[in-house]
C-alpha positions as CSV (number, residue, x, y, z in Angstrom):
1,M,0.0,0.0,0.0
2,Q,1.4,3.4,-1.1
3,I,-0.1,6.8,-0.3
4,Q,-0.5,9.3,-3.2
5,N,-0.5,12.7,-1.6
6,E,-0.9,15.0,-4.6
7,L,-3.9,13.1,-5.9
8,T,-5.4,13.1,-2.5
9,Q,-5.2,16.8,-2.2
10,R,-6.8,17.2,-5.6
11,L,-9.8,15.1,-4.7
12,R,-10.3,16.8,-1.3
13,A,-10.3,20.2,-3.0
14,T,-13.4,19.4,-5.2
15,G,-16.3,21.6,-4.3
16,S,-19.3,19.3,-5.0
17,D,-20.2,15.6,-5.4
18,E,-20.3,16.0,-9.2
19,E,-16.9,17.5,-9.3
20,F,-15.6,14.7,-7.1
21,V,-17.0,12.0,-9.4
22,H,-15.5,13.9,-12.5
23,A,-12.1,14.0,-10.8
24,L,-12.2,10.2,-10.2
25,G,-12.4,9.7,-13.9
26,A,-9.8,12.3,-14.7
27,C,-7.4,10.8,-12.3
28,D,-7.7,7.2,-13.6
29,V,-8.9,5.9,-10.3
30,D,-9.7,2.1,-10.3
31,A,-11.9,1.8,-7.3
32,L,-13.6,3.5,-4.4
33,D,-13.2,1.9,-0.9
34,L,-15.8,2.9,1.7
35,R,-14.7,2.4,5.3
36,L,-16.9,2.2,8.4
37,A,-15.9,1.9,12.1
38,D,-18.0,-0.5,14.1
39,L,-18.9,0.2,17.8
40,P,-15.8,-1.5,19.2
41,G,-13.6,0.4,16.8
42,R,-12.6,-1.9,13.9
43,W,-12.9,-0.9,10.3
44,H,-15.1,-2.6,7.8
45,H,-14.9,-1.8,4.1
46,V,-16.7,-2.3,0.8
47,T,-15.2,-1.6,-2.6
48,L,-16.9,-0.2,-5.7
49,P,-15.5,0.0,-9.2
50,A,-14.9,3.7,-9.9
51,C,-16.5,3.5,-13.3
52,R,-19.8,2.7,-11.6
53,V,-19.8,5.6,-9.1
54,D,-22.0,8.7,-9.6
55,S,-23.0,11.6,-7.4
56,S,-26.1,9.7,-6.1
57,L,-23.7,7.7,-3.9
58,F,-23.3,10.6,-1.5
59,M,-27.0,10.9,-1.0
60,D,-28.3,7.3,-1.3
61,G,-25.3,5.5,0.1
62,V,-24.5,1.8,-0.3
63,G,-26.6,-0.9,1.3
64,F,-25.1,-3.2,3.9
65,D,-26.1,-5.6,6.6
66,G,-26.0,-3.8,9.9
67,S,-26.6,-7.0,11.9
68,S,-23.2,-8.2,10.8
69,V,-21.4,-5.1,12.2
70,S,-20.6,-5.3,15.9
71,G,-22.9,-3.1,18.1
72,F,-25.2,-2.0,15.3
73,K,-28.5,-3.8,14.4
74,R,-30.4,-7.0,15.2
75,V,-30.8,-9.4,12.3
76,E,-34.5,-8.7,11.7
77,R,-33.8,-5.0,11.2
78,G,-30.3,-5.2,9.6
79,D,-30.7,-3.2,6.4
80,M,-28.6,0.0,6.6
81,V,-26.6,2.2,4.2
82,L,-23.1,3.6,4.1
83,V,-22.9,7.3,3.3
84,P,-19.4,8.4,2.4
85,D,-17.7,11.7,3.4
86,R,-15.8,12.9,0.3
87,T,-13.8,15.3,2.3
88,T,-12.0,12.3,3.8
89,A,-10.7,11.1,0.5
90,Q,-7.4,9.2,0.7
91,V,-5.6,7.8,-2.4
92,E,-3.8,4.5,-2.0
93,E,-2.1,2.2,-4.4
94,W,-2.5,-1.5,-4.0
95,D,-0.6,-3.7,-6.5
96,S,-0.6,-1.0,-9.1
97,K,-4.3,-0.3,-8.7
98,V,-5.3,3.2,-7.6
99,L,-7.9,3.2,-4.9
100,V,-9.7,6.1,-3.2
101,A,-10.7,5.4,0.4
102,L,-13.5,7.4,1.9
103,L,-14.7,7.3,5.5
104,A,-18.4,6.6,5.8
105,S,-21.2,6.8,8.4
106,A,-24.0,4.4,8.9
107,A,-27.5,5.6,8.1
108,E,-31.0,4.1,8.3
109,A,-31.9,2.4,5.0
110,Q,-35.2,4.2,4.3
111,T,-34.8,7.7,5.9
112,K,-31.1,8.0,5.3
113,S,-30.9,9.6,8.8
114,V,-27.6,9.0,10.6
115,F,-27.6,5.9,12.8
116,P,-27.4,7.3,16.4
117,L,-24.6,4.8,17.5
118,D,-22.4,5.5,14.4
119,P,-19.0,6.3,16.0
120,R,-18.1,9.2,13.7
121,H,-21.5,10.7,14.3
122,L,-20.9,10.6,18.1
123,A,-17.6,12.3,17.7
124,A,-19.2,15.1,15.6
125,R,-21.9,15.5,18.2
126,A,-19.2,15.9,20.9
127,E,-17.7,18.8,18.9
128,E,-21.2,20.4,18.6
129,A,-21.8,20.0,22.3
130,L,-18.6,21.8,23.1
131,R,-19.5,24.8,21.0
132,A,-23.0,24.9,22.4
133,S,-21.7,24.8,26.0
134,G,-20.1,28.3,25.6
135,H,-17.0,27.2,27.6
136,A,-14.9,26.7,24.5
137,D,-15.4,26.3,20.8
138,E,-12.6,23.8,19.9
139,S,-10.8,20.9,21.6
140,L,-7.4,19.8,20.4
141,W,-6.1,16.3,21.0
142,S,-2.7,14.7,20.6
143,P,-2.6,10.9,20.9
144,E,0.5,8.7,21.6
145,L,0.1,5.5,19.7
146,E,2.1,2.7,21.4
147,F,2.3,-0.7,19.8
148,Y,4.5,-3.8,19.4
149,V,6.0,-5.2,16.2
150,F,6.8,-8.9,16.1
151,S,8.6,-11.0,13.5
152,S,6.2,-13.8,13.9
153,V,2.9,-14.5,15.9
154,S,0.9,-17.6,16.4
155,Y,-1.9,-18.4,18.8
156,D,-4.8,-20.7,19.3
157,E,-7.5,-21.4,21.8
158,R,-9.4,-24.8,21.9
159,R,-11.4,-26.7,24.4
160,N,-8.4,-28.9,25.1
161,G,-5.6,-26.3,24.9
162,A,-4.5,-22.8,24.4
163,F,-1.3,-21.0,23.5
164,Y,0.3,-17.9,22.1
165,S,3.9,-17.4,20.9
166,V,5.6,-14.3,19.5
167,E,9.1,-13.7,18.2
168,S,11.2,-10.6,17.9
169,E,14.7,-10.1,16.5
170,E,15.2,-7.4,19.1
171,A,14.5,-9.6,22.1
172,G,17.0,-11.2,24.3
173,W,15.2,-14.6,24.0
174,D,15.9,-14.7,20.2
175,G,19.3,-16.3,19.8
176,G,19.1,-16.4,16.0
177,E,18.4,-20.1,15.7
178,G,16.6,-20.8,12.5
179,G,16.4,-17.1,11.7
180,K,18.5,-13.9,11.3
181,P,21.4,-13.8,13.7
182,T,21.2,-11.0,16.3
183,L,25.0,-10.2,16.1
184,G,24.9,-9.5,19.8
185,Y,22.7,-6.4,19.6
186,R,19.6,-6.9,21.7
187,V,17.3,-4.7,23.6
188,R,17.4,-5.4,27.3
189,S,14.1,-6.2,29.0
190,G,12.4,-2.9,30.0
191,G,15.3,-1.0,28.4
192,G,13.9,-0.1,25.0
193,Y,13.1,3.6,25.6
194,H,14.7,5.7,22.9
195,V,17.3,2.9,22.2
196,S,19.3,3.7,19.1
197,P,20.4,1.5,16.1
198,P,21.6,-1.2,15.7
199,C,19.6,-2.3,18.7
200,D,16.7,-0.4,17.3
201,R,16.1,-2.6,14.3
202,L,12.7,-0.9,13.5
203,F,14.0,2.6,12.8
204,E,13.7,2.3,9.0
205,F,10.2,0.7,9.4
206,R,9.0,3.7,11.5
207,N,10.5,6.2,9.0
208,E,8.5,4.5,6.2
209,V,5.3,4.5,8.3
210,V,5.8,8.2,9.2
211,T,6.4,9.2,5.6
212,S,3.1,7.4,4.7
213,L,1.2,9.1,7.4
214,E,2.5,12.5,6.4
215,D,1.6,11.8,2.8
216,A,-1.9,10.8,4.1
217,G,-2.3,14.2,5.8
218,V,-1.7,12.8,9.3
219,P,0.8,15.1,11.0
220,V,3.4,13.3,13.2
221,K,5.1,15.0,16.2
222,Y,7.8,12.3,16.5
223,H,8.5,8.6,16.7
224,H,10.8,6.4,18.8
225,H,11.4,3.0,20.4
226,E,9.4,2.5,23.6
227,N,10.4,0.6,26.8
228,G,9.3,-2.9,25.7
229,A,12.4,-4.8,24.6
230,P,10.8,-6.9,21.8
231,G,9.8,-4.2,19.4
232,Q,7.6,-1.8,21.3
233,L,7.3,1.5,19.4
234,E,5.6,4.8,19.7
235,I,4.3,7.3,17.1
236,E,2.9,10.6,18.5
237,L,0.5,12.7,16.4
238,T,0.3,16.4,16.6
239,A,-2.8,18.1,18.1
240,E,-5.9,18.3,15.9
241,P,-9.7,18.8,16.5
242,L,-11.6,15.8,18.0
243,L,-13.2,14.2,14.9
244,R,-10.1,14.7,12.8
245,T,-7.9,13.2,15.6
246,A,-10.1,10.1,15.8
247,D,-10.0,9.7,12.0
248,H,-6.2,10.0,12.1
249,V,-5.9,7.3,14.9
250,M,-7.9,4.9,12.7
251,L,-5.9,5.7,9.6
252,A,-2.6,5.4,11.6
253,K,-3.5,2.0,12.9
254,H,-4.4,0.9,9.3
255,V,-1.1,2.3,7.9
256,I,1.0,0.7,10.6
257,R,-0.6,-2.7,10.3
258,N,-0.3,-2.8,6.5
259,A,3.2,-1.5,6.5
260,A,4.3,-4.2,9.0
261,Y,2.6,-6.8,6.8
262,E,4.6,-5.6,3.8
263,W,7.8,-6.0,5.9
264,D,6.8,-9.5,6.9
265,L,6.2,-8.3,10.4
266,A,3.1,-8.1,12.6
267,A,2.0,-5.0,14.5
268,T,-0.4,-5.2,17.4
269,F,-2.1,-2.5,19.5
270,M,-3.1,-5.1,22.2
271,P,-2.6,-3.4,25.5
272,K,-0.5,-6.2,27.2
273,P,0.7,-8.8,24.7
274,L,3.7,-9.9,26.9
275,A,4.3,-10.6,30.5
276,G,7.2,-8.8,32.1
277,E,7.3,-6.0,29.5
278,A,5.6,-2.6,29.3
279,G,2.1,-2.5,28.1
280,S,0.9,-0.3,25.2
281,G,-1.3,2.7,26.0
282,L,-3.0,5.4,24.0
283,H,-2.1,8.4,26.1
284,V,-3.9,11.5,24.9
285,H,-3.1,15.2,25.4
286,V,-6.0,17.7,25.4
287,K,-6.4,21.5,25.4
288,L,-9.4,23.8,24.8
289,T,-9.6,27.1,23.0
290,R,-12.2,29.9,22.8
291,A,-12.0,32.3,19.8
292,G,-8.6,30.9,19.1
293,R,-7.2,31.6,22.6
294,P,-6.1,28.8,25.0
295,I,-8.3,28.5,28.1
296,F,-6.2,26.0,30.1
297,H,-3.3,28.4,31.0
298,S,-2.9,30.6,34.1
299,E,0.3,32.1,35.5
300,D,-0.9,31.7,39.0
301,G,-2.4,28.2,38.9
302,Y,-0.9,24.9,39.9
303,A,1.4,23.8,37.1
304,G,0.2,26.8,35.1
305,L,-3.4,25.5,34.9
306,S,-6.4,27.8,34.8
307,T,-9.6,27.2,36.9
308,D,-11.3,26.0,33.7
309,A,-8.5,23.4,33.2
310,L,-8.9,22.2,36.8
311,H,-12.7,21.9,36.5
312,F,-12.2,19.9,33.2
313,I,-9.8,17.6,35.0
314,G,-12.2,17.3,37.9
315,G,-14.9,16.1,35.5
316,I,-12.6,13.4,34.0
317,L,-11.3,12.2,37.3
318,S,-14.7,12.1,39.0
319,H,-16.0,9.9,36.2
320,G,-12.7,8.1,35.7
321,R,-14.0,4.7,36.9
322,A,-16.9,4.8,34.5
323,L,-14.8,6.1,31.6
324,S,-12.6,3.0,32.0
325,A,-15.3,0.9,30.4
326,I,-14.9,2.9,27.2
327,L,-11.3,4.0,27.3
328,S,-9.9,0.6,28.5
329,P,-12.5,-1.6,27.0
330,S,-10.8,-5.0,26.8
331,T,-10.1,-7.7,29.4
332,N,-6.5,-7.4,28.4
333,S,-6.5,-3.6,29.2
334,Y,-6.4,-4.5,32.9
335,R,-3.3,-6.6,32.6
336,R,-1.6,-3.4,31.6
337,L,-3.0,-1.2,34.4
338,R,-0.8,-2.7,37.1
339,P,1.9,-1.0,39.2
340,G,5.5,-1.2,38.0
341,Y,5.2,-0.4,34.3
342,E,4.4,3.4,34.3
343,A,0.7,2.6,33.7
344,P,-1.6,4.4,36.1
345,T,-3.6,2.6,38.7
346,N,-5.1,5.5,40.6
347,L,-7.2,8.5,39.7
348,F,-5.2,11.7,40.6
349,F,-3.4,14.5,38.8
350,S,0.1,15.8,39.1
351,A,2.8,17.8,37.3
352,G,5.3,15.5,35.5
353,N,4.3,12.4,37.5
354,R,4.0,9.4,35.2
355,S,2.2,7.3,37.9
356,A,-0.7,9.8,37.7
357,A,-3.8,9.3,35.6
358,I,-3.5,12.9,34.6
359,R,0.0,14.3,34.0
360,I,0.6,18.0,33.4
361,P,3.8,18.2,31.3
362,R,6.4,20.4,33.0
363,Y,7.9,21.4,29.6
364,A,4.6,22.9,28.3
365,T,5.1,26.4,29.7
366,R,3.7,28.7,27.0
367,P,-0.1,29.5,27.1
368,E,-0.8,28.0,23.7
369,S,1.0,24.7,24.7
370,K,-0.7,24.3,28.1
371,A,-2.4,20.9,28.0
372,F,-2.7,17.8,30.1
373,E,-2.2,14.1,29.4
374,Y,-4.7,11.4,30.3
375,R,-2.8,8.2,30.6
376,P,-5.2,5.3,31.3
377,P,-6.6,4.7,27.7
378,D,-5.2,2.1,25.3
379,A,-5.7,1.5,21.6
380,S,-8.3,-1.3,22.1
381,A,-10.6,1.7,22.5
382,N,-12.7,3.1,19.7
383,P,-11.0,6.5,19.3
384,Y,-14.3,8.2,18.4
385,L,-16.0,7.0,21.5
386,M,-12.9,7.6,23.6
387,L,-12.5,11.2,22.8
388,A,-16.2,11.9,22.8
389,A,-16.5,10.4,26.3
390,L,-13.5,12.3,27.6
391,L,-15.0,15.5,26.3
392,A,-18.4,14.7,27.9
393,A,-16.8,14.1,31.3
394,G,-14.7,17.3,31.0
395,L,-17.8,19.3,30.1
396,D,-19.6,17.9,33.1
397,G,-16.7,19.2,35.2
398,L,-16.9,22.6,33.7
399,E,-20.7,22.8,34.1
400,R,-20.6,21.6,37.7
401,K,-17.3,23.4,38.6
402,I,-15.8,20.2,39.9
403,D,-12.7,21.0,41.9
404,P,-10.3,18.0,41.8
405,K,-8.4,19.2,44.8
406,T,-11.5,19.2,47.1
407,R,-12.5,15.8,45.7
408,G,-9.2,14.3,46.8
409,F,-7.7,13.8,43.4
410,G,-4.5,15.6,44.2
411,P,-2.2,17.0,43.2
412,F,0.2,14.3,44.4
413,D,3.7,15.1,43.3
414,R,5.4,11.8,44.2
415,N,5.1,8.2,43.3
416,V,1.9,7.2,45.1
417,H,3.0,3.6,45.2
418,E,5.7,4.7,47.7
419,L,3.1,6.4,50.0
420,P,2.2,4.8,53.3
421,R,-0.7,2.4,52.7
422,R,-3.1,4.5,54.8
423,E,-2.5,7.5,52.5
424,R,-2.5,5.5,49.3
425,D,-5.9,3.8,50.2
426,R,-7.5,7.2,50.3
427,I,-6.8,7.7,46.5
428,E,-9.6,6.6,44.2
429,P,-8.3,3.5,42.2
430,L,-9.1,2.7,38.6
431,P,-11.2,-0.5,38.2
432,G,-9.2,-3.7,38.3
433,S,-11.1,-5.5,35.6
434,L,-13.4,-4.9,32.6
435,F,-16.2,-6.5,34.6
436,E,-15.8,-3.9,37.4
437,A,-15.5,-1.0,34.9
438,L,-18.7,-2.0,33.2
439,A,-20.5,-2.0,36.5
440,E,-19.2,1.5,37.2
441,L,-20.5,2.7,33.8
442,E,-23.9,1.4,34.6
443,K,-23.9,3.4,37.8
444,D,-22.4,6.6,36.4
445,S,-23.5,7.4,32.8
446,D,-25.6,10.5,33.0
447,F,-22.7,12.7,32.0
448,L,-22.6,10.9,28.6
449,T,-26.3,11.5,27.8
450,S,-27.0,14.8,29.6
451,S,-24.6,16.6,27.2
452,G,-26.6,15.2,24.2
453,I,-23.5,13.5,22.9
454,F,-24.4,9.8,23.5
455,P,-27.9,8.4,22.9
456,G,-29.8,6.9,25.8
457,D,-29.4,3.3,24.6
458,F,-25.6,3.5,24.2
459,V,-24.7,2.2,27.7
460,E,-27.0,-0.8,27.5
461,T,-25.7,-1.7,24.0
462,W,-22.1,-1.2,25.0
463,V,-22.3,-3.1,28.3
464,D,-24.1,-6.1,26.6
465,L,-21.4,-6.2,23.9
466,K,-18.5,-6.0,26.3
467,R,-19.9,-8.5,28.8
468,E,-19.7,-11.1,26.0
469,E,-16.0,-10.6,26.0
470,V,-15.7,-10.8,29.8
471,E,-17.6,-14.1,29.7
472,A,-15.5,-15.5,26.9
473,V,-12.3,-15.0,29.0
474,A,-13.9,-15.7,32.4
475,T,-15.1,-19.2,31.5
476,R,-11.7,-20.4,30.1
477,P,-8.8,-21.6,32.2
478,H,-5.6,-19.6,32.0
479,P,-2.4,-21.5,31.2
480,A,-0.8,-20.0,34.3
481,E,-3.5,-21.7,36.4
482,Y,-2.2,-25.1,35.4
483,G,1.1,-24.2,37.1
484,L,-0.7,-22.9,40.1
485,Y,-3.4,-25.4,40.6
486,F,-3.0,-28.6,38.6
487,D,-1.6,-30.5,41.6
488,C,-4.0,-29.0,44.1
């Protein structure tokens, strides 16, 4: 897959549906690829020959079975349509065929009204709710994509057995037998942060990925090797508005996975693929502006934060346990959220403290750069739902003027795991499992719907969907249990 930047810009510059269709023919495009995010956050796609496309596509859409898309429809009411957004055009080349990818939203088959649980629609509603609130008119988000790249992956789960096995040329366990010799350059366990070549064997891979992302219009802040020894990487994107950021996260995951495949590698955003190594998060930095001016900065506030910033933080932390069901939405997420790996386990804020759920970067001193980082999320989350839910919680904090200091959320400017147990036990913990997080969401969800961002049936749909995953893991023995209990 190669990205064609010049042609992408030409298509995005078209002023009408008719102009767009004409440009497809003029640019010798072979096919149109419509991409839809399901509720959990995976892309589905359908491909149309470009010669069959006319402007009616953008009004009538393309029919599909909504009951086969996770979180959408029941089988007896499955008919839906995909309505593409031509402003999201992205030109890709696959085996010398030119394809134009368009992000699409799900709509009702007869009325063509947008499906209320469509993830892109929810993200757009979040932006509308922010403007309607009067507190700010734009939110800017900068996500940090952490992921592992392995040289081989195999796994299986059956009634009579289960296993997984991954290999990495960077890892200390790979001695080169049957594969490429390591020549002695290995990344030490937990020692991969910013490691340089030749230990960093994935430097050229990341460069290629970043070039593809920039060509696709996804601005990259930087990239580097992360802590995890066997190929953990990070690519951080620059700050963009909410919907665009979510689109960019989806596209970045797509580009990373396919680039790895072309390199005979496998990329995974699974939060905790390995025991004894750092998990992969999706930390996100956020700031708000009003009339183009930042509202999170104050010279006199703690860590340079304004009262608005503290209230926004107060909203997120006060709803942090419920948010976990959306932001850390896999059973595997809670294998990452454990002490000892710089993953947060408690809901508090602090300046520069990486054990905090909310970290205020000390190096962001200028008013326009003042932001904070929320550290619990991971990339098993749907980015549209994740950002929309965070904004809903922050807006609730602004509306109710929630002071995180008086609520006991800090600031704590030391590693809380080193505090005496009596003090540590007073800090609100994150949920310890997806089961627990879903129960918290059922108790605390009004902030999602009162803002008008999420429809009333979202929580029930989401909880039912995720409890199926909880049950799938809970009813199967873990391989470690054989070592613990087989001889009991």
